[in-house]
N, C-alpha and C positions, 0 to 999 in steps of 0.2 A: 599780797595775801588773797586767796580765793574768796569770792563773795559767798555769804551764807545762802544755800539753795532755797530756804523757806521764806526768805524776806525779799521785799522789793524796795529798792532805794529810789529816791526822787532823782530826776534828771540833773545832770551837772549844770551849774549856774555860771554864766559867762560874765566875767567882770571886765568892764571896758575901762581901760586906762586912758586918761586924757593926754593926748600927745599935742604938742603945740601946733603942728601943721593941720591936724584934723580939726582942732578946736577953732582954728582961725577961719576955716572954710565952712563950718557947720551952719546951716540956716537957722533962723530964729524959730522958737517953738513956744507953744502956750505954756503958761505958768504951771499947769498940772497935766501930766500925761495920762491918757485913759488907761484903765487897767481892765484886765479880763475878769468876768464874773468869777465869784468864788467857786461856783459849781464846776467851772471849766479849768480850774487851776490844777497843777499836778497833784495827784492823789494816789493812794495805794489801789492797785487793780489786781484782780485774780489773773493767774497765768493763763493766757488765751493765745493759741497760735495765730500767726499772721495768715491772711487769706492766701491759700495756695502755697504756703511755705512751712518751715519747721518752727516749733515753739521757741519763743525767746527765752533765754536763761533768766532766772529771777535775779533781781537786784539785791544787793546785800543790805542788811540793816546795821552792819557794823559801822562804827565811827569812821569818818573819812581818814583820820590820821592812822587808823589801823589798815585800811585798804590800800592806801597809797595812790599815786597818780603818775601817769606818764608825763604830765605837764607840771609836776611839782617844781617849784622854783622858778617858773616862767613869769609868774606875776600876773598872767592874763586870765587864769581859771582858778577859782577857789578850790584848792586841793582837798581841804578837810572841812567837814561839816558834821556836827553832832546834834542830837535831839535836845530840845530845850523843854523845860517843864511846861510851858504854855502851848506845846504842840508844834512850834515852829522849829526850823533848823537854823543853826548858827555855825559859823566857821570857827574852827579851832585856831590855835596859834599858827601863824604862817611861818614857814621856814625862813631862815635868814637869806634874803635876796640881795643884801648889800645896799638896799635903798634906805634913805633916812626915815626916821619916825614921822608918822603923820600928825602926831601931836594931839591924838584923841584922848579925852579924859578917861580915867579908869573908873568905870561904873560897876565893876564887880562881875560883869558878863560881857561876852563879845559884842561889839557894836554891830548891829544888823544893818544900819544905814537906812531903814524904812520902818513904818509903823509896825506895831505888834501884830503878830500872826502872819507877816509876809516873809518873803525870802530875802536873804541878805545879798543884795546885788552891788553894794558899794557903800561908801561912808555917808553918814547923815549930813544933811545940810545944816548950816549954822543958823543962828537966830535971825540973821538977815535974809535967809532963804537961799544962801549960797552954800554949796557943798565944798568941803575941803578937797583939794586935788592931791595927787601924789606929790610928795616932796614938801607938804605943808602949804601948798598954794590953794586958795579958795576958788571954786568954779564960778564962772560968770553965769548969768541967766541963759545965755545962748548955749554955753557948754552943758548946762544942766538940762535944757530942753532937748539937745541932741542925744544925751544919755537916756532921757525918758523915752524918746522916740525909738531908740534902739531896743530898750526893754519892751516897749509895746509891740514892736515887730516880732520880737522873739516869742512873746505870749501868743500872738496870732498864729505863728507857725506851729507852736505847741498845740494850740486848739485844733488846727487843721489835721495834724498827725493823729490826735486822739479821735477825731471824727472818722478818719480813714480806718483806724484800728477797730473802732466800734462797728463800722459797716462790715469789715472783714470777719469780725467775731460773729456777727449775726448770720452772715452767709455760711460760715463754717458750721454753725449750729443747725441751720436748715439742712445742710448736706448730711450732717450726722443723723438728724431725725428721719430724712428720707431713706438713708441706708438702714436705719433701725427698722423702719416699716418693711423694707424689702426683705431683710433677714427674717423678720417675723412671718411674712407670707411664705417664704421658702421653708422655714421650720414647720409652719402649719401644714403645708402640702406634704412634707416628708413624714410628719407624725400621722397624717391621715393614711398614707400608704402603709406605714408600719402597723397602724392599728388594724387596718383591714387584713393584712397578712397574718397578724397575730391572732385576730379573731377566727380566721379560717383554720389556722393551725390548732387553736384551742378546741374548736368544734370537732375537728378530725381526731385529735388526741383523745378527747372525751368519749367519742363514739367507739373508738377502738378499745379503749380501756374498759368501757361498759360491756362490750361484747366478750372480751376475754374474762372479765370478772364473772359474768353470768354463766359462762361455760365452765368455770372452775368451782363455782359454789352453787348450791341449790337453794331452793326457797327456805328449806329448813335451817340451813346455816345462817342465812340472813336474818331470819326471825329470832334465832338464838342470840346472835350478837345484839340485836335490838333489845332483847329482853334483859340481857345482863348489863346493858349500858347504864351507867349511873345517872341519876337525875341532874347532878351538877354538870357533868360533861354534856348532857343533852341541852341544858340551858346555855352553856357556852357556845355550842354549835349554832343554836338558834340566834344568839346575839351576833355571831359573825355574819349570818345570813341577813339579819335585819340591818346590820351596819353596811353591807354591800348594797342592799336595796336603797338605803338613804343616800349613799354616794351616787348611785345611778340616777336617782331623781334630781340630784344637784347638778347633773350635767358632766360630772367628772368620769374618768375612765377607771374602772375597778377591775380587779383580778380575783379569780376564784381562790379562796383561801385553802391551802392544803394542810391537813392535820395528819399526823403520823401516829401509829400505835406506840404506846409507851409513854406518851406525853402526859403531864398532869392534867387534872380536870380543869377545863377552861383555858388550857394553854394551847392555843391553835398555832402551830408552826407554819408560817407562810414562806413558801419557797418559790423562787422565780421559775417561770415556765421556760424550758429550753426552746430557743428559736431556731435550732439547727434542724433542718428538714432531713428526713430519711434515717436519722439515728435512733436506735431503740432507747426508750425511756427506762430509767433505772427502777422505778417503782410501778411500772405498768403491770396491771393485772392483779395487784395486791389489794386486799380489802382494807379500806380506810374508814374512819369514823363518818366522814361526809357521805361516802358510798352507802354505808349501812343505814344512816338516817334518811338520806334522800330517797333511796330505793328507785333510782332512775328518774326522779323529778328534777331535771336540770334547771339551773337558773342562769344559764349563759346568755349574755346580751347578744342581740342580733346586730347585723352590720348596719341596718338602718338606725338603730339606737346609737351606735358608735358615731355614725355620721352626724346625727342631730346634736350629740354632745360636743363634737368638734366644732360645729357651726356656732353653738352657743358660746363656747370658749373663745372662738375667733372674734365674735361680736363684742364679748366682754373686753378682750385685749384692745380692740380698736377704740372702745370707749375710754379705756384707761390712757391710751396714747393721746386722746383728745382730738383725733382726726375725724372730720365729718364723714358721714356715710357717702359712698360714691354714688353720684347721680347717674342714672341710665342714659347713655348716649343714643339718641335716635339717629338712624342712618337712612340714606337713600340706597336701597338694595336694587341692584341690577338683576333682573330675572330673565333669562333666555327661555327659549321654547322648551328645553329639557334641561333639568338640573338635578343633581343628587342631593340627598339630605345633608350629607357632610359639607358639601360646597355651599348650600344655602345657609347652614348654621355659621359657617366661616364668614360669609358676606354680611350676616346680621350681627356678628361678634357675639353670638349666643353659643351655649353648650349644645353639642349634638344630642346629648341625652335628653335635654329639655325639648328639643324638636321631636325626637322619637316619642317621648312621653305624650306630647300633644297629639301626635298622629294616632297613638294607641287609644287615647281617650275618644278620638273620632272613629275608632273601629278599624283603623288601618295598621296592620302589623308591618313595620318597616325597619330597615337598618340604615347605617350611614351610606351604603352604596345603592340604596333604592332610588330609582329615577322618578322624578316628579314632573308632571306637566306644568305649564306656565300658570294655569288657573289655580291649581292646588297650591303652588308655591306662593302665588299672590295672596291667597287667603291666609296662609301661615304668616307671611310677613306682616300683613295688616293686623292680625291678632297679637303679634308680638310688639306692636306699636310703631313699627317702622313704615317708611314710605316706599312705594314700589315704582320702579322704572322698567317697563316692559321693552325688551329688545328682541329682534329676530336674528337668526343665524346669518342671514344674508347681509346684516348691517356691517359685517366686517369688510365688505367690499365697497362700502360707501366712501366716496372721496378717493378711490383708487385711481380713477382716470382724472387727470387734471382738467382745470377749467380752460376754455378757449383762450388763446393768446391775444394780447392787445395788438392793434395795428402798428403801434410804434416799435414793438419788439420784434417784428417779423423782418426777415432778410431773405433774399433770393436763394434758392436751393437747386441742385441738379435734378433733372427729371428721372423718373423710374420708368423704364421701357421693358415690356415683356414681349419676347419673341415666341410666337405661336404658329402652328400649322401642322400639316400632315407629316407622318413619318417619312424620312428619306427625301424631304424636299429641300434640305440644305440649311436648316436653322443654325445648327452648331457651326457649320463651315462658314456661314456668313458672319457669325460672331467671332470666329477665329480670324477672319480676314480683318475685322475692325480692331481686334486686340493684338494682332500679329503673333498669335499662338497656334497650337495644333492640338486642341482638346479632342477633336473628333477622331484622331488617329488612335487614341487610347480607349475609346468606347468599345465594349464587347459587342461583336456583331455589327459594328459600324453604325449603331443607333444610340441615341441618348436615352438613358434610363434613370437619370437623376436630374433634379432641378438645380441649376447653378446660378450664382449671383456674382457679378463682376462690375467693376467701375472702370470706365475707359476715359482717359484724358486725351482730348483732341489737340490738333496743332494750334488752335487759337486759345488753349488753356481751358476751354470749356470741358465740363465733366458730364458724363452720362452713365447712369447705373442700369445695367442690363440684367434681366432675369431670363434664363434659358430653360424652357419647359420641354419635356419629352413629347413626342408625337404619337406614341403608341396608344391604342384605344384604352388600355388598362390604366393609363395615367391621367384620366379625366379629372380626378381630384386635384392633381398638381396644376393643371391648366386653369381650373376654377379659382384656386388660391392665387395664382399669378395674376389673374385678371382683377381680383379684388384689391390687391395692394399696389397696382401699377397706376401710372399716370397716362401712359400711351401704350397701345398694343400695335406691334408690327406683325402683320399677317403675311407669312412667307408662303408663296405658291410657286410650284415648279412650272416653268413655261412649257415643258414637254409633257406634263401630266395633268395639269388643270386642277379644278376644285375637287377634293376628295372628302370622305366622311369626316375625318378629323379637322379638315379645313372648315367644314360647315359647323362643327362643334365649337371651334375657336371663335367663329363669328357670333354664335349664340352666347358664349361666355362674355365676349366683349360688349355686346348689346345689353346683357343682363347687368354688367358692372357699370354701364353708362360712361365708358371711357372712349376717347377718340381712337381712330384706327388709321394706320398707314399700311398700304399694301406694297410688299416688296416682291416683284416678279423675278424669281431667281432662275438661273441656268439659261439665260438668254444666249449664251455662247454655243449651245447645242444646235446641231443642224435641224432637228425636228422641233425647235422651239416655236411656239405660236402665242405670243403675248395677247394678241387680239382675242383669241378664243378664251383666254383666262378672264379678260374683262367682260366678255359676254356672259360667262358662267357666274361671275360675281354679281352681275345685274339681276340675275334670277333670284339671288338670295338677298336682295335689297341692299347691296353694297354698290353705290353709284360713284364712279370715279369723277374727278374734276373735269376730265376731258369730255365727259358725257353730261355735264351740268350738275354733278353732285358735289359733295363736300369731302370726299375721301381722296387723299393724295396717293398716287400710284408712282412707284419708282422702279425702273428696270435695272437689275443688278446682276452681277456674276461673281459669286464667291470664289470660284476657281480662278478666274482671270482678274479678279479685284476691279471690276468695272462698276461704275455708278455708286461707289461707297460714299464719296463726298456728297453726292446728291441726297443720299439717304440720311446722312448726319445733318445736312442743312434742313431737310424736311423735319427731322426730329426737333432741332433747336427752334425752328419757326413755330412748330406746334406748341413747344414749351413756353415760348414767349407769349403766344396767344393765351395760354392758360394762366400765366403770371403765377408761377409756383413759388411759394414762400414758406418759411418755417422759422421757429424761434430756437436758436441753439443754446440759449442761456436759461435752461430749465431742466428739470428731471427728465430723463429719457423715457420715451415710449416707442415701442416697435412691434414687430411681428416675427415669429419663427418661420423661416423659409424651409429649413431642413434640420434634422438632428440625427446624431449617431453616437455610438459608444466606441471610443478609440482606445485600444490597449496602450496604457501608459499615460494617457491624457484624461481618461474618464469620459464623462458626458460632454459632447461638443455640439453646440447649437449654432446654426447659421442664422443670424439675426439681421434684419433690415431695420435700421433706426429710422423712424418716421418723423419724430420731432424731439427736440432736446439733444443732449450730448451724453453718451454712455461712457463712463470713466471706470478705470480699474479701481476696485474696492467698493463699488456700488453693490447694494443688496437688491437683487431683482427677483421677481416672481414671474415664471413662465408657465402658464397653465396650472398643472398640478405639481410643478417642481419649483424649487427656489434655491438660491445660493448666492455666494459673494463672487463677484467677477474677479477671477485670478489673472486672466490674460485676454487680450483682444488681438486677433490675428486677421489680417486682410487676405485677399485671394492670392497675393504674392508671397505669403508666409512671413510677412513682416509684422513685428510687434508694434502695437499702437498704444498710446497713453489714453486716448479718448477717440470716440467716433461720433461725428456730427450727423445732421439729418441726411437721409437717403444714402448712408454709407453701409454697405454690407460687411459684416465682420463675423468671425467665428468666436464664440464666447465660451470660455472654460471656467468651470467652478460650480456648475449646477449639480444637484444631487441625483439627477436622473435625466434621461432623454425626454424632452417635452414632445408633444404632438405638433406636426406641421400646421401652421395657421394659428397657434396659440399666441395670445398677446403677451408681450414682455413689458413690465412696468417696474420702475425703480421705487422701492418703499424706504421708509425712514429707518427701520430697525428690524432685527431678526424676529422679535416676538410678533410683530405685525405680519411678517412674511409667513411664519408658522401658522398663525391663525387663519390666514387666507387659504393656504394650502390644505390645512386640515379640513376646513369647511368644504372645499371643492372635492377632496377625496371622499369625504363622508357623503356628499351629494351623489357622487358617481356610484358608490356602493349601494345607496338606497335605490337608485334607478335600476341598477343591474340586478338587484335582488328583489325588485318589486314583482309580485305575481299578478298577471293581468286578470281582469274580471272574467268570470265564466260567460261564455257565449251562449246565447239562448236560441238563436235562429236555427232552423233546420239546415239551411245552406251551410252555415258555419260549423254545425255539428258534423255534417258529411265531410266538409273540408278537413276537420280535425281527424276524422276516422281515416281518411285517405293519407293524411300526413303521418299517422302512426305506422302505416305500412311502407313508408319510404325508407329505402336503404341508404345509409349514410357512410361516407368515407371520412373518418377523422384524420386531420392533418395538423402537424406542428410546423409553423412557418418561422424561420429566422432569416433576417435580411440585414444588409449593411447599414441602411438608413431607414428612418421612419417613413419617408415617402414611398420607398419601394415596398416596404412591408404593407402599408395601407393599400397600395395598388394591387399587390398580389392577393390580399384578402378579399378585396372587392371583386377581382376577376374570378376567384374561386367560388364566391357566393353566387355569381351569375351562371356558373356552369351547372349542369344537371338537368333533370327532367322531372316528370311527375313521380317517377319511381326511385330515382337515385339523386343524390346531391353530395357535395363536399361540405364538411363542417370543420372550420378552423377552431380547434380547441385552445390554441395559444399562438400568439404572434408577438415577436419582439425583435430587437436589434442586437447585434453583436454575434460573436461566435457561438457555436453549439457547445453547451456545457453539459455536465453530468446530470444536473436537474432536468434539463430538456430530455435527455435520454430516458430518465426514470419516468417522466410524465408520458412520453410516447409509449413506453413499455406498459404502463398501467392502463392506457386507453387503447392500446393496439393500433397506434397510428404511425405512419412513416414521418420522417423529418425532412422537410424541404428547406435546403440551405441555399440562399440566393446571394452570391458574391461573398460568402463567409465560409469558414472551415471549422471543423471540430478539433479541439485539442486532443492530446494523446490520451488523457484519462477518459474523455468522452468516447473516443474511438474504441478503446479497449472495453469499456462498459457496453457499448453498442454491440460489439462482436460477442460479448458474453451473454447478453440478454436477447440477441437476435433482432435488434431494432435496425431498420433500414434507414440510411441517411443518403439522400440524393442531393447532389451538388449541381447548381445551375448558375450560369452567368448571363443568359439571354432569356427574357421573359416568354418569348415564343415557345421555346422548348419546354419550359416548365408547364405552361398551360396545355400544350399538346399531350404531355405525359399524363397529367391528371385527367384530361378528357378521355384518354385511352383506358385508364383504370376504371373510370365511371362507366364507360361503354361496356367493359367486361362485366360489370355488375348488373347490367340490364338483362332481364329475362328474354330469351330468344323468342322471336315472333313465329307463331304457328300459322302458316299460310296454306289454305285449303283450295284445291283445284278440282272442278267437276270434270268427270270423264265419260259418264254414260248412264242410261236408264235400262232396266230389265223388267219384263212383265211376267208374273208367275202364272203358268198355264195349268200345272198339275203338281200335286204334292205326293211324293213317294216315301213310304216308311220302310227303311232298310235295316235289317238286323245288325246289331253292333255298330251301326253308324248313326241311326236316327232318321229324322225327316230330312229329305232332299227335295228342293224345289226345282221343277222343270220349268225353265224360263226361255224367253225369246228376247234378244237384245233389240230394243226398240230404237235406241239412240246412242251414239258414241261407241265406246269400247269398254269392256270390263276386264280388269287385270286381277290375277291371283294375289291375294294378300292386301287388296285395297280396302279402304273404309267403305262401309255400307250403311244405309239408313232404310228401314222398312217403313213404307208409307201405306196406310190403310185409310182410304177416302181422304187423301191428301193430309193426313195427320201422321206425324212421326210416332211410330210405335216402339221402335228399337233402333239403337245406333251401336254399331260394333264393327267387327272385322270379318272379312270373307275368309273362311277356312278351306273351302273346297270349290274348285272350278273344273268340271269335267266336260269333255266333248266325247259323247258316246262312252266308252269305258276308260279313256285315257285322261290323265291330268294334263291340262294345257296352261300355258302362261297367260294367255289372253284370248278373248272371243270378241270379234268385231260385230258391228250392227247387222241385223237381219238373220243371224244364226241362233240356233237353239243350244242350250247347255244346261248342265245341272249345277246348282249352287247350294252350299250349306253354310250356316253361320256358326261362329264360335259361341258355345254356351247359350244357345237360344234355339228353341224348337217350334215356337208358336207361329207358324207360317200358314197362310190360307191362299186358296185360289183367288186370283184377282188382285192380290197385293202388288205393289210396285216397289222395286228396289232401286235406290239412288246410289250410284258408285262415285267415289272421289278419292283423291290422293292428298296427303298432308306433307308439306315441305317446311322444314325448320330453317328460319332465316335469322342470322345474327343481327342485332340492332346496334346502332352507333348514335352518339350524341351529335346533334346538328352543329 
């Protein structure tokens, strides 16, 4: 039979039957077994769910004989137990188990086997202290002690279970209280929002109703209604208003009572205000009792009053819950150089409205997006009771560069060698001979225009990393970067050409970087080769070979015939051994960007030289103002690598943009750190580029500015294949020009010509210079439509020559003046319809018709103009030589006198060119 749901029954009682084998081995026990305290004995408990589980079903209060038991008839568990008058439980008659009678006397009630008030766990002991066993046998003291110990252990386990249930009940109660508080807070926030929306709607409804009512009725109608209003109804309306005011003072939310015409005196019908926005109200514009009495004197509560009432109600409910008031948590607020009001409030865990209110009290009108300087933010944080920690924007780069490595962690590494020298002296050919490749054959114009990074493995398994730099004058920046990241510089000088300007520049870069130098005298196989002359020229530039007592190794090689290559590699390894080059491969990688480009299909590709540590796939790196996760590492042989150790050049894929050559590459711990660093660097560049220089005050600088304003500029858009070429072209164009004209690069980038480039060139009136890149079809069509010129180049010489020619055409032609003769005025004739004609004698040189003249009076220039008439007797002649007399007249000038001197000259227009 199912148990009664409203009752709880005591746990079943285990009756231990004495078996001969168990009794024979049971240890002795004290005469009286300890019992659990009465407070810990089984009792009725309320229905409480277990911790983290479902509620337990209630136990039945029905008698045991009515509930039944699965173990009935087993003889081991008391199947039936009923309440006794004294509050204890006793067993009912046991079913027939086939066992003999125990021989207990009939006392009129079931034998409990233990003192009054306890549970019946077995038969009572006899007068001798021995309990009768099953089958009429009396238990021995040892058997009785064993039974008592079993009962004591069961009481201990029951006590343990009750303690666990009590702890679970307390935990469940605490969770319910926390959930109740959370629901209360959510309901409070929702009610506040609803109250504000309702108050705004009520104000708007009231205003609209008043306007319509006033438009429909006049002052006379209102006075008439007020006159006929009964005193009883007037008193009822006043009671309603007083009732609303008292409720408002108590902190509760009240609603305006609506009364309708036709209601009895004092019967104010309160109707709910519709919360549906935009729908017409059914009784809008009708005259009501409240309207007639109030006559526009509204008693609607303000939003501030509603908020105060909600706050009071919230505090009251918190007090009813018994929860203590939350204590304010003081925080350490990190304040950067510039922070918005909203961000500052968020870091203080304060409401933004409270911070804005504080600023308004100080006289500063602000919003959540208003930027605050660090000093103002520090004052606000201090006034709110928090502590301040000032930081600078540059702090994000602290710890970016790792600490120096320990000596124990350093291992030998291959040397980095940069090949430098003048153009067409055989640098790339020498590197091809060492690598057994033919890179020079693929270079446009037969000259190197990109910086390359390669690693060569020698016959003895030694490795050398080479950096190949261009020799053209425009690539000075590449040579400088190569000298900064290298260990050894190889200066290549042609034996038939000697030291040239870029050779001298390479020597300067090497000395500035403080790296050792090895001179490779190339092209010794040519008939006109003169290595001795090369050494003499090097001495003039303070490069002393070892043969002349210096410390610079000189090796004679031939890249074409592959002569002296082993001697060159031996010199490199010897110099590297002297330098004792080491690095730690077991750390986060650090390196430098050698070159960068945008490759269609692969995105931004940066050639990186790892300087220390190991760069792995999946690392998050920051390269200048770009960051990304390394997706692939590719060496110069287009092989995929899992990692790249020290002095290994690799192409890195995964950056979000092409970094600048020379930018440092660093591995960071996470993406958020990388974004912070990149954002700071980009913001710093924007501030520098947008900074307005201070006004110059000196006269010299003022004149220079005035001259600069008259300079003609040629705007140019530059697109190149790699960042190094773009940088070199921009630098070369900026050097072109004169005091009157110059080239201005309005934009430079890497990658093909796009539609945005064409639109930019159209808006600025600039041509597009594409170096080793092409425009896509959409860009070409747009350029043809807009009339934008796109010029393609693959050799930097041709590009610079064309831009120089355009700038030369922008120069104003030079006016060159040539003196041809002097004439002396002897007489002045006044001729009708002609004017004054000067009779002159040519004193020096020759005078030509139409030449330029200056009228000199006492060696002072009176007039400068053009000769209109030149006559010899009555005929017009083209020229008059010295010693002859002639007649001369000026254009638009008549003031000539006897004794004046005429200076004659010719003007020649000469086109100018840039040097």
